[in-house]
TIFI-64928 format. One record per residue (C-alpha): x, y, z; residue in three letters. Coordinates in steps of 0.001 Angstrom, whole numbers, padded with zeros to 6 digits, always signed. Example, Ala and Ser with C-alpha at 12.3 -4.5 7.8 and 13.67 -1.06 7.14 Angstrom:
2
+012300-004500+007800ALA
+013670-001060+007140SER
This chain:
128
-006508+001465-035733MET
-006997+001717-031886LYS
-004042-000584-031070ARG
-001637+001487-033762GLY
-002311+004251-031747PHE
-001636+002959-028549ILE
+001688+001792-030046CYS
+002469+004900-031299VAL
+001821+006555-028242ALA
+003831+004047-026248PHE
+006819+004904-028541ALA
+006610+008490-028220ILE
+006346+008195-024790TRP
+009364+006043-023927LEU
+011221+008567-026258ALA
+010465+011372-023695LEU
+013008+012323-021105PRO
+012235+011051-017849GLN
+012872+011137-013840GLN
+013625+007601-013134VAL
+012749+005881-009578ALA
+015307+004565-007589ALA
+012951+001012-007322GLU
+012312+000574-010788THR
+012329-002834-012578GLY
+010819-004588-009484THR
+007361-005094-010815MET
+006633-008768-012745SER
+005953-008833-016013VAL
+002256-010186-015195ALA
+001265-007032-013546VAL
+003248-004911-015985PHE
+001110-006654-018881LEU
-002121-006299-016957ALA
-001046-002396-016599LYS
-000095-001988-020488ALA
-002906-004191-021441GLU
-005591-002262-019581ALA
-004100+001123-020926LEU
-004424-000250-024403GLN
-008104-000974-023828ALA
-008729+002845-022879GLN
-008073+003703-025986GLY
-006644+007616-026235PRO
-007472+008452-023030MET
-005002+006318-021896ALA
-002405+008887-021962LEU
-003687+010556-019286PHE
-003785+007742-016335SER
-000523+007434-014406SER
-000032+004031-014744ASP
+001630+005177-017952VAL
+004353+006992-016158SER
+004756+003920-014046LEU
+005239+001608-016663LEU
+007606+004121-018626LYS
+009666+004723-015331ALA
+010016+000727-014839GLU
+010829+000217-018581VAL
+013659+003532-018274ALA
+015319+002292-015194GLY
+015526-001193-016030SER
+017033-000455-019092ALA
+019341+002597-017525GLN
+019948-000136-014704ALA
+021242-002716-017037PHE
+023541-000115-019186ARG
+025119+000143-016188LYS
+025732-003372-015580GLN
+027032-004117-019336ILE
+029723-001170-018714LYS
+030963-002942-015809ALA
+031259-006028-017284GLU
+032641-004719-020291ALA
+035485-003427-017887ALA
+036353-006861-017082SER
+036154-008066-020681GLY
+032631-010076-020800LYS
+029996-007980-021738PRO
+026385-010046-021628SER
+025156-007749-024566ALA
+026473-004837-026947CYS
+023648-002383-027660PRO
+024485+000610-029719PRO
+025147+003900-027315GLU
+021423+005140-028341HIS
+019459+002198-029466GLY
+016199+002116-029336ALA
+013525-000030-028387LEU
+009812+000188-029449THR
+006688-000511-027332SER
+006146-003631-029963ASP
+009523-004823-028861ASP
+008896-004772-025184ILE
+005419-005901-025082MET
+006874-009484-027214ALA
+009446-009661-025055GLN
+007282-009430-021817MET
+004390-011744-023759ARG
+006940-014376-024680GLY
+007071-015697-021301TYR
+004933-018262-020205PRO
+002105-017258-018059ALA
+002977-019179-015244ALA
+006276-018073-014968ALA
+005301-014179-015961ARG
+004615-013246-011723PRO
+008372-014311-011438ARG
+010203-012222-013686ILE
+010623-008647-013113SER
+010424-005987-015889VAL
+014319-005919-015289SER
+014731-009449-016268GLN
+012665-008907-019449ALA
+014357-006009-020402VAL
+018063-007232-019703ALA
+017074-010634-021608ASP
+015898-008356-024654LEU
+018971-006386-024696PHE
+020763-009998-024992ARG
+018727-011586-027191LYS
+018386-007781-029402ARG
+022033-006864-029269TYR
+024310-009868-028861PRO
+028168-009059-028696CYS
+030344-010701-031069PRO
+032289-013403-030953ALA
+036101-012234-030360HIS
């Protein structure tokens, strides 16, 4: 029950409009997971933590930056992913992607790279 609440709260939180900081996406997967798991352990009280906004900004900023990259790639005719205009990734999708990296590699992989990898995996471009 507690995990379900946190997943629903995280999904709602991802859908909310946000201001994105200029330096988002630089956090490592290891740090992101540590903060996310600490929030999950807090249960409903996690929604009052400043880390919620921090993690939200990391994912949202990374997704925004990757969408810009895809547009630039599309202009050259070779986009690395083809997501729908308003494609939604859930908190479960994001957490599974982050947990999918080997623990030893997580400190070296940024949230930006993880989000880009998830977009590429989830939304591959059709072969021409």
